C-alpha positions in Angstrom: 2.6 -33.0 -18.7 5.2 -30.2 -19.3 6.6 -27.9 -16.7 5.8 -24.2 -16.8 9.1 -22.3 -17.4 7.7 -18.9 -18.3 8.3 -16.2 -15.7 5.4 -14.0 -14.6 4.9 -10.9 -16.7 4.2 -8.6 -13.7 5.9 -8.1 -10.3 4.8 -7.1 -6.8 4.4 -3.4 -6.3 3.5 -2.6 -10.0 0.3 -0.8 -10.9 -2.0 -2.7 -13.2 -5.3 -1.9 -14.8 -8.2 -4.3 -15.6 -11.8 -4.1 -16.6 -13.4 -2.4 -13.5 -10.5 -0.6 -12.0 -6.8 -0.6 -11.2 -4.6 -1.4 -8.3 -1.2 -2.6 -7.0 0.0 -6.2 -7.5 0.5 -7.6 -4.0 1.3 -11.2 -4.8 1.1 -13.8 -7.6 1.3 -17.6 -8.1 1.1 -20.2 -10.8 -2.4 -21.8 -11.0 -3.3 -24.4 -13.6 -0.6 -23.3 -16.0 -1.4 -19.5 -15.7 -0.2 -16.8 -13.4 -2.8 -15.5 -11.0 -2.3 -12.1 -9.4 -3.7 -10.6 -6.1 -4.5 -7.0 -6.8 -5.3 -4.4 -4.1 -7.6 -1.8 -5.7 -7.1 1.9 -5.1 -9.2 3.4 -2.3 -11.8 5.9 -3.2 -12.9 8.8 -0.9 -13.2 7.9 2.7 -16.9 7.1 3.6 -18.7 8.8 6.5 -18.6 5.7 8.6 -14.8 5.3 8.2 -12.8 2.4 6.9 -11.5 -0.8 8.4 -8.8 -1.7 5.8 -8.4 -2.1 2.1 -11.6 -1.7 0.2 -11.2 -4.5 -2.3 -8.7 -7.2 -3.2 -9.2 -9.2 -6.4 -7.5 -12.2 -7.9 -7.1 -12.0 -11.7 -5.2 -14.0 -14.3 -2.3 -12.4 -16.3 -4.4 -12.2 -19.4 -6.8 -9.8 -17.6 -4.2 -7.3 -16.7 -2.4 -4.3 -18.4 0.6 -2.7 -16.8 0.3 1.0 -16.0 3.3 3.4 -16.3 
């Protein structure tokens, strides 16, 4: 087994896009030889019932992400 020496392509705080939306990278970690990222999606308009916190947080692999400018 070889050690993973490649640094992650994206960093915390960067905006990233993926199929289904976009959001801010909150965290990342190496999983099974690939970088997995925790993405907090942008919030839409506030619903009538209010909001408790972030709408959606997703975990995606590096190959699923594109960096936004």
